[in-house]
C-alpha positions in Angstrom: 2.7 -25.3 6.8 -0.3 -26.7 8.7 -1.9 -24.7 11.5 -0.6 -27.0 14.2 3.0 -27.1 13.0 6.0 -25.1 14.2 8.8 -24.0 11.8 12.2 -22.7 12.8 13.4 -20.3 10.1 17.0 -21.1 11.0 20.3 -19.2 10.7 19.4 -16.4 8.3 22.2 -14.6 6.4 20.7 -11.5 8.1 17.5 -10.6 9.8 15.8 -7.2 10.6 15.3 -8.0 14.3 17.4 -7.8 17.5 18.1 -11.1 19.3 17.1 -13.4 16.5 20.5 -14.2 15.0 19.7 -17.9 14.8 16.2 -17.1 13.4 12.6 -17.3 14.5 10.0 -19.9 15.3 6.6 -19.6 13.6 3.4 -21.4 14.8 -0.2 -20.9 14.0 0.3 -17.8 11.9 2.4 -16.1 14.7 6.0 -15.6 15.6 6.4 -17.5 18.9 10.1 -17.4 19.5 13.2 -15.4 18.6 16.3 -17.6 18.7 19.4 -15.7 19.8 23.0 -16.3 18.8 24.2 -19.6 20.1 20.7 -20.7 21.0 18.2 -23.3 19.9 14.5 -23.2 20.0 12.7 -23.9 23.3 9.7 -24.9 21.2 9.5 -28.7 20.8 9.2 -30.7 17.5 10.0 -27.9 15.1 10.4 -28.3 11.4 13.4 -26.5 9.9 13.6 -24.1 7.0 17.3 -23.4 6.3 17.5 -19.6 5.8 21.3 -19.5 5.4 21.1 -17.8 2.0 18.3 -15.5 2.9 17.9 -12.0 4.3 14.7 -12.0 6.4 12.5 -8.9 6.7 9.1 -8.3 8.2 6.6 -8.5 5.4 6.5 -5.1 3.6 3.2 -3.3 3.8 1.8 -1.2 0.9 -0.3 1.8 2.1 -1.5 3.3 -1.2 -2.3 1.8 -4.6 -4.9 1.8 -7.4 -4.8 -1.8 -8.7 -6.9 -1.2 -11.8 -4.2 1.2 -13.1 -2.0 -1.7 -14.2 -4.3 -1.6 -17.3 -3.0 1.9 -18.3 0.7 1.8 -17.7 2.9 4.1 -19.9 -0.2 5.4 -21.7 0.9 7.9 -24.4 -2.0 10.2 -23.9 -1.1 10.6 -20.2 2.6 10.8 -20.4 4.6 14.0 -19.5 1.6 15.6 -17.7 1.2 16.9 -14.2 -1.6 15.5 -12.0 -4.7 17.3 -13.1 -4.2 17.0 -16.9 -2.9 13.4 -16.3 -6.2 12.5 -14.6 -8.2 14.2 -17.3 -6.4 12.1 -20.0 -7.1 8.9 -18.1 -10.6 9.2 -16.8 -12.2 8.4 -20.1 -10.1 5.3 -20.4 -10.9 4.2 -16.9 -14.6 4.7 -17.6 -14.4 1.6 -19.9 -13.2 -0.7 -17.0 -15.2 -3.9 -16.9 -15.4 -6.6 -14.2 -13.2 -9.0 -16.2 -10.6 -6.3 -16.8 -10.6 -5.3 -13.1 -10.1 -8.9 -12.0 -7.1 -9.2 -14.3 -5.7 -5.8 -13.2 -6.0 -6.6 -9.5 -4.4 -10.0 -10.0 -1.4 -8.5 -11.7 -1.0 -5.8 -9.1 -1.3 -8.2 -6.1 1.0 -10.7 -7.7 3.7 -8.0 -8.4 3.4 -6.9 -4.8 3.7 -10.4 -3.4 6.7 -11.1 -5.5 8.4 -8.0 -4.2 8.1 -9.0 -0.6 4.8 -7.3 0.2 2.5 -9.3 2.5 -0.2 -6.8 3.2 -1.6 -4.1 0.9 -4.2 -1.5 0.7 -6.0 -0.5 -2.5 -7.9 2.7 -3.2 -10.6 1.8 -5.8 -12.7 4.9 -6.6 -13.8 4.3 -10.3 -17.3 2.7 -10.5 -18.6 3.0 -14.1 -21.9 1.3 -14.8 -21.6 -2.5 -14.4 -18.7 -2.4 -11.9 -20.7 -2.1 -8.8 -19.1 -5.2 -7.3 -15.5 -3.9 -7.7 -14.6 -4.5 -4.0 -16.0 -8.0 -4.0 -13.9 -8.8 -7.1 -10.8 -7.6 -5.2 -11.6 -9.6 -2.1 -11.9 -12.8 -4.2 -8.4 -12.2 -5.8 -6.8 -11.5 -2.4 -8.2 -14.8 -1.0 -7.0 -16.7 -4.0 -3.4 -15.3 -3.8 -3.2 -15.4 0.0 -2.2 -11.8 0.5 -3.5 -9.7 3.5 -5.5 -6.7 2.4 -7.1 -3.5 3.5 -9.3 -2.6 0.6 -10.9 0.8 0.5 -14.3 1.5 -0.9 -13.4 4.7 -2.8 -15.8 7.2 -4.2 -16.3 10.2 -6.5 -19.5 12.3 -6.7 -18.2 15.7 -7.8 -18.2 15.6 -11.6 -17.1 18.2 -14.1 -20.6 19.7 -14.3 -20.5 20.4 -10.6 -17.0 21.9 -10.6 -15.0 18.7 -10.0 -12.4 17.0 -12.2 -13.9 13.6 -13.2 -16.5 13.1 -16.0 -20.0 12.1 -15.2 -19.4 8.5 -16.4 -17.2 7.6 -13.4 -19.1 9.2 -10.5 -21.9 7.9 -8.3 -24.4 9.7 -6.1 -23.9 10.0 -2.4 -26.7 7.6 -1.3 -25.4 4.9 -3.6 -21.9 5.3 -2.3 -22.8 5.3 1.4 -25.1 2.3 1.0 -22.5 0.2 -0.8 -19.8 1.3 1.7 -22.0 -0.1 4.5 -22.6 -3.3 2.4 -18.9 -4.1 1.8 -18.0 -3.5 5.4 -20.7 -5.8 6.6 -19.8 -8.5 4.1 -16.0 -8.4 4.1 -14.5 -6.6 7.1 -12.7 -8.9 9.5 -11.6 -7.7 13.0 -8.8 -8.7 15.2 -5.1 -9.4 14.9 -5.6 -12.4 12.5 -7.8 -10.5 10.0 -6.9 -11.2 6.3 -9.5 -8.9 4.7 -10.4 -5.4 6.0 -12.3 -2.5 4.5 -11.8 1.2 4.8 -13.8 4.1 3.3 -12.0 6.4 0.9 -13.6 9.4 -0.9 -11.0 10.1 -3.6 -9.9 13.7 -3.1 -11.1 17.2 -2.3 -11.5 17.9 -6.1 -13.7 14.8 -6.8 -16.1 14.5 -3.9 -18.6 16.9 -2.2 -18.3 18.2 1.3 -21.5 16.4 2.2 -20.0 13.1 1.1 -16.8 13.7 3.1 -18.7 14.4 6.2 -21.1 11.6 5.8 -18.3 9.1 5.1 -16.5 10.2 8.3 -19.7 9.7 10.3 -20.2 6.2 8.7 -16.6 5.2 9.4 -17.0 6.2 13.0 -20.3 4.3 13.3 -18.8 1.1 11.6 -15.4 1.5 13.3 -13.3 1.4 10.1 -10.5 3.5 8.8 -10.5 6.5 6.5 -8.3 7.3 3.5 -8.0 10.0 0.9 -5.4 11.9 -1.2 -4.3 15.2 0.3 -1.7 17.9 -0.2 -0.4 16.1 -3.3 0.0 19.2 -5.6 -0.1 23.0 -5.6 -3.1 22.7 -7.9 -5.0 21.0 -5.1 -4.1 23.9 -2.7 -5.4 26.4 -5.3 -8.6 24.3 -5.9 -9.4 24.2 -2.1 -8.7 27.9 -1.7 -11.1 28.7 -4.6 -13.7 26.1 -3.8 -13.7 26.1 0.0 -11.8 29.2 1.0 -9.2 27.3 3.0 -6.2 25.0 2.6 -6.7 21.2 2.2 -5.9 20.3 5.8 -8.3 22.9 7.2 -11.0 21.5 4.9 -10.2 17.9 6.1 -10.6 19.0 9.7 -13.9 20.8 8.9 -15.2 17.5 7.5 -14.3 15.6 10.6 -11.3 13.7 9.2 -8.4 15.0 11.3 -8.1 12.0 13.7 -6.2 8.7 14.3 -8.7 6.9 12.0 -7.3 8.6 8.9 -4.3 8.0 6.8 -3.5 10.2 3.8 -1.7 9.6 0.5 1.2 11.9 -0.4 1.3 14.8 2.1 3.8 16.9 0.0 2.5 20.4 0.7 1.9 20.6 4.5 3.4 23.5 6.3 5.1 23.2 9.7 1.9 24.1 11.7 -0.1 21.5 9.7 2.5 18.8 10.4 2.2 19.5 14.1 -1.6 19.3 13.8 -1.4 16.0 12.0 1.0 14.6 14.6 -1.2 15.7 17.5 -4.3 14.1 15.8 -2.5 10.8 15.1 -3.2 11.1 11.3 -0.6 9.2 9.3 0.8 9.7 5.8 1.7 7.3 2.9 4.8 8.4 1.1 4.7 7.6 -2.6 8.2 8.4 -3.9 8.0 7.1 -7.5 4.6 8.5 -8.3 5.6 11.9 -6.9 8.7 12.0 -9.1 7.0 10.8 -12.2 4.3 13.4 -12.0 6.7 16.0 -10.7 4.4 16.7 -7.8 7.1 17.4 -5.3 8.8 15.6 -2.4 7.1 14.6 0.8 9.0 16.2 3.8 9.3 12.9 5.6 11.8 13.8 8.3 10.1 17.0 9.1 6.8 15.2 9.5 8.3 12.5 11.7 9.9 15.1 13.9 6.3 16.6 14.2 5.0 13.2 15.4 3.5 12.1 12.1 3.7 8.4 11.3 5.0 7.6 7.8 4.4 4.6 5.6 5.3 3.6 2.1 2.9 3.3 -0.9 3.6 2.4 -4.5 0.6 4.4 -5.7 -1.2 3.5 -8.9 0.5 1.7 -11.8 -0.3 4.6 -14.1 1.8 7.0 -12.1 4.4 4.6 -10.9 4.0 2.1 -13.8 4.9 -0.7 -11.4 3.7 -2.4 -8.2 7.1 -3.3 -6.6 7.2 -2.3 -3.0 10.9 -3.3 -2.5 11.8 -0.9 -5.3 9.6 1.8 -3.7 11.7 1.4 -0.5 14.8 2.2 -2.5 13.2 5.1 -4.2 12.0 6.6 -0.9 15.5 6.1 0.6 17.2 7.9 -2.3 14.6 10.7 -2.5 14.7 11.5 1.2 18.5 11.0 1.3 18.8 13.7 -1.4 16.5 16.0 0.5 17.9 15.5 4.1 21.5 14.2 3.7 23.4 11.2 4.8 23.2 11.7 8.5 19.4 11.9 8.7 18.2 9.0 6.4 19.6 5.5 6.4 18.5 2.3 4.6 17.0 1.1 8.0 14.8 4.2 8.0 13.4 3.3 4.6 12.8 -0.3 5.7 11.1 1.0 8.9 8.8 3.2 6.9 7.7 0.2 4.8 7.2 -2.1 7.8 6.4 -0.5 11.2 5.5 2.8 9.7 3.1 1.3 7.2 1.6 -0.9 9.9 0.7 2.2 11.8 -0.9 3.7 8.7 -3.3 0.7 8.3 -3.9 0.4 12.1 -2.3 -3.1 12.4 0.3 -3.0 15.2 0.6 -6.8 15.0 2.2 -6.4 11.5 5.5 -4.9 10.3 7.8 -6.3 13.0 9.7 -9.5 13.8 8.9 -10.0 17.5 7.2 -12.6 19.6 3.4 -12.4 19.2 3.5 -10.6 15.9 2.0 -12.0 12.7 4.2 -14.4 10.8 4.3 -12.2 7.7 7.8 -12.4 6.3 9.8 -11.6 3.2 13.0 -13.5 2.4 15.5 -12.3 -0.2 18.5 -14.1 -1.7 21.6 -12.2 -2.6 22.8 -14.4 -5.4 22.1 -12.1 -8.3 24.8 -10.2 -10.1 23.5 -6.9 -8.6 24.5 -8.0 -5.1 28.0 -9.4 -5.9 30.6 -7.8 -3.7 28.2 -6.5 -1.0 29.3 -6.1 2.6 26.2 -5.6 4.7 23.3 -7.9 3.6 20.5 -5.7 4.9 21.9 -2.6 3.4 22.4 -4.4 0.1 18.7 -5.0 -0.3 18.1 -1.2 -0.4 21.4 0.1 -1.9 21.9 -2.6 -4.5 18.2 -2.6 -5.6 16.5 -5.9 -4.5 13.3 -6.3 -6.4 12.3 -10.0 -6.2 11.7 -12.0 -3.0 12.6 -15.7 -3.0 10.1 -16.6 -0.3 7.1 -14.7 1.2 5.1 -15.9 4.1 1.7 -14.5 5.0 0.0 -15.6 8.3 2.4 -18.5 8.6 1.8 -19.9 5.1 4.2 -19.6 2.1 2.6 -17.4 -0.6 5.8 -17.2 -2.7 8.1 -20.2 -3.1 11.4 -20.0 -5.1 10.4 -16.6 -6.5 7.0 -17.8 -7.8 3.4 -17.8 -6.7 2.3 -21.4 -6.5 -0.4 -22.2 -9.1 -0.1 -18.8 -10.9 0.4 -19.1 -14.7 2.2 -15.9 -15.2 2.4 -16.2 -19.0 -1.3 -16.7 -19.3 -2.0 -13.8 -16.9 0.2 -11.5 -19.0 -1.6 -12.6 -22.2 -5.1 -12.0 -20.8 -4.2 -8.8 -18.9 -2.4 -7.3 -22.0 -5.4 -8.1 -24.1 -7.8 -6.4 -21.7 -5.5 -3.4 -21.5 -5.4 -3.0 -25.3 -9.3 -3.2 -25.4 -9.7 -0.5 -22.8 -7.1 1.8 -24.4 -8.6 1.4 -27.8 -12.1 2.2 -26.7 
């Protein structure tokens, strides 16, 4: 699709939008028209894409991930462990991450996401062993090559085991290095405005891996540079105990003391907030990324999504890292979130449309991109189109519900900023077999040491 062309995505089997029964018109990376039942486009000279066999969604938005972890999936040394011992088993392996391995890990993660209907993704990269100083630059290059929209976070760890933290010395950096590189990657890569394809946020890893000084300095830098903030919080009871012992308060109190409790911040997990803390989050405009698969695999607990929404907290969806999810499929994460929250709250409080909303409008709020996550005039032309011709869908009644209930996992077409990034279930120009071969080889080398 060229910049000047208009395309009518015509007569979809179903579409997650009101008043667009006959589809939508896309031009210049934007949705310019919704075509109602019985209507035709007012836009002149439109090309037609026949969507009669497709269910059309806003592009899904992934709000939490660790791309590099595709290199340590189902690692025996880390299996059947809760978060802290799981991390301790993996840190030494991650310390062997090289630029070449990272590029492959990122390509695998972004490709998986695209193929699952994800058009915009975050990443939380916080491991910077010697030689990997350009990690964010590597990620930007892969995103541009694949055509996916990204909010990449310059993560950090500076509280090592010798200082009372969890990570080993080999994967941490000092505060001055972290802040200088944070400013560098924002200046080099961060794009502003509704058409931005690459944005940068700042993301100290967690209360148990960074110092209070770095947390506060990062908040100040984010305010100065006008970028978003991200970290893990309230993921496990171990974290609560750590904060009580180390800082004399609960994690959210610590976050507020560090200047983070505001609308610039989105948090990963949010499992162990009490009702008062939920109200404080809602009042501050701080949002939460719900990572259902990771939380189940590590037995961390269940994010109280409905309680938080009732307290005014915005909720998005994240797949989390591929060492605690072992996949990067956002459509499957939607189903996992739906099932987990349905089991917690019951059939009357959680529907398939809630889960889709969390992964679209909710996730857009997490990343501060109101122009994403919705099919409406003026919104970005980021779309995911699914066919229902697989055996798993045979016999379905409601096409939109079938995506979630029957377990859709592969998009047939994905559009990002008005351009097709996935065609016929494949990423144009990507040699998947070669990628698997090279990625698997890099993973074996890292795991073997």
